[in-house]
C-alpha positions in Angstrom: 2.4 6.1 -6.6 1.1 8.6 -4.1 3.6 11.3 -4.6 2.6 14.5 -5.8 5.0 17.0 -7.7 5.0 20.4 -6.0 6.6 22.3 -9.1 9.8 23.4 -7.8 11.9 21.0 -9.2 13.7 21.8 -12.5 12.2 20.1 -15.5 15.6 18.2 -16.5 15.8 16.5 -12.9 12.3 14.6 -14.3 13.8 13.7 -17.6 14.9 9.7 -17.5 17.7 10.8 -20.1 19.3 12.5 -17.6 19.1 9.6 -15.3 20.4 6.6 -17.9 24.0 6.7 -16.6 23.3 7.0 -12.9 20.1 3.9 -13.0 22.6 1.6 -15.0 25.2 2.2 -11.8 22.4 1.3 -9.7 21.6 -2.1 -11.5 25.2 -3.2 -11.8 26.2 -2.5 -8.5 26.1 -5.4 -6.2 23.3 -5.3 -3.6 24.8 -7.1 -0.3 21.4 -7.3 2.0 21.7 -8.1 5.7 18.5 -8.8 7.4 18.5 -9.0 11.2 15.6 -10.0 13.1 14.3 -7.6 15.1 12.4 -9.9 17.7 11.9 -6.4 20.3 9.9 -4.8 17.8 8.1 -8.0 16.1 4.7 -8.5 17.6 2.3 -11.5 16.9 0.9 -9.8 13.9 4.2 -8.3 12.7 7.2 -9.6 11.8 10.3 -6.6 11.8 13.7 -6.9 10.5 16.6 -4.8 10.3 18.0 -4.2 6.7 21.5 -2.7 5.8 22.0 -2.8 2.4 25.0 -1.2 0.0 23.6 2.1 -1.7 25.4 2.2 -5.6 28.2 3.7 -4.3 29.2 1.4 -1.2 27.4 3.6 1.5 25.6 1.6 4.1 21.6 2.5 3.9 20.1 1.0 6.9 16.3 0.8 8.0 13.2 -1.3 9.2 11.4 -3.9 7.6 7.9 -4.9 8.6 5.6 -7.4 6.9 2.4 -9.0 8.4 2.6 -12.4 9.5 -0.7 -12.9 7.9 0.7 -12.0 4.3 1.3 -8.7 2.4 -0.4 -7.4 -0.9 1.4 -4.2 -1.4 4.8 -2.4 -0.4 5.6 0.9 0.9 9.0 3.1 1.3 9.2 5.8 3.7 12.3 7.9 5.0 13.4 9.6 7.6 16.1 12.1 8.3 19.5 11.7 9.4 19.0 12.3 12.7 15.9 10.4 13.4 15.2 7.1 14.3 12.9 4.4 11.7 9.7 3.6 13.2 7.0 1.1 12.1 3.5 2.2 10.7 1.5 -0.8 12.5 -1.6 0.1 11.2 -0.1 0.1 7.6 1.3 -3.1 8.2 -1.7 -5.2 9.4 -3.7 -4.0 6.7 -1.7 -6.2 4.8 1.4 -4.1 3.5 4.9 -4.6 3.8 6.7 -1.2 4.9 10.6 0.0 4.2 11.5 2.6 6.5 15.2 4.0 5.9 17.2 6.6 7.3 18.4 9.0 4.9 22.5 9.1 5.0 23.8 12.7 6.3 24.9 14.8 3.3 23.8 13.2 0.6 23.7 14.9 -2.6 20.0 14.8 -4.6 21.4 12.3 -7.3 22.7 10.0 -4.6 19.1 10.3 -2.9 17.2 9.3 -5.8 19.3 5.9 -6.2 19.1 5.3 -2.8 15.1 5.7 -2.7 15.1 3.4 -6.0 17.4 0.5 -3.9 15.1 0.6 -1.3 12.7 -0.1 -3.9 14.3 -2.9 -5.4 14.2 -4.7 -1.9 10.1 -3.7 -1.5 10.0 -5.7 -4.7 11.5 -8.9 -3.1 7.6 -8.9 -1.3 5.8 -9.5 -4.4 5.4 -6.1 -5.9 7.2 -4.8 -8.5 9.6 -1.8 -7.7 6.8 0.2 -10.3 3.8 -0.8 -7.8 5.6 0.3 -4.2 4.3 3.3 -3.0 6.4 5.8 -1.7 5.0 7.5 1.3 6.1 11.6 2.0 6.2 12.6 5.8 2.7 13.8 7.4 4.1 17.0 7.5 5.4 18.8 5.1 5.7 18.1 1.0 7.2 14.9 -0.2 11.1 15.2 -0.4 12.3 16.1 -4.0 14.0 12.5 -3.9 10.5 10.7 -4.0 9.2 13.2 -6.7 12.1 12.0 -8.9 12.1 8.7 -8.1 8.0 8.3 -8.6 8.5 9.8 -12.0 11.5 7.1 -12.7 9.5 4.1 -11.4 6.3 5.5 -14.0 9.0 5.6 -16.9 10.1 2.5 -16.2 6.6 0.8 -15.7 5.7 2.7 -19.0 8.7 1.1 -21.4 8.1 -2.4 -19.8 4.3 -2.3 -20.8 5.7 -1.4 -24.3 7.2 -3.8 -24.6 5.4 -7.1 -23.3 3.9 -8.7 -26.0 0.3 -8.2 -26.4 -2.5 -11.0 -25.0 -5.4 -12.1 -26.9 -7.7 -12.6 -23.9 -6.7 -16.5 -23.4 -3.3 -15.7 -22.3 -2.1 -16.2 -25.5 0.3 -13.5 -27.5 -1.9 -11.4 -30.3 -0.6 -11.4 -33.6 0.9 -8.2 -34.3 
């Protein structure tokens, strides 16, 4: 994930049980995604689209999605403040990372900000990376936002649960007998 815990969050905020109902809301809420090409931000090597997606509670989240025209290997998510405009990290995109930068809506509660990050991670999963493999990139200045710390823990818990449910492989592509 690339996000470090800075130790000032209440431990219950990192408990998956606390998030169970909220995550269910996120899963059943209609996604409602709109992609708008942004040719003025695109280059020969980078394709940029503006995205608008509905959050679990109906609020619109908007940002920029950038992908290399030569293919992507992974995805990353960044957030900017309510008064900042999303900007693409061209160097990261040219390295083969799809980038999703979104503007945090003003006045959102921590719970909603966490679910907003998870929604954008779902979008990032559309480029081939599973949401648990999406890198959450903290701002260059200052610590990682609390919503990134919580979302990264929830994604790690989800990936661990999926691994526990996956059938074992005998090495030849066949499920092993249990």
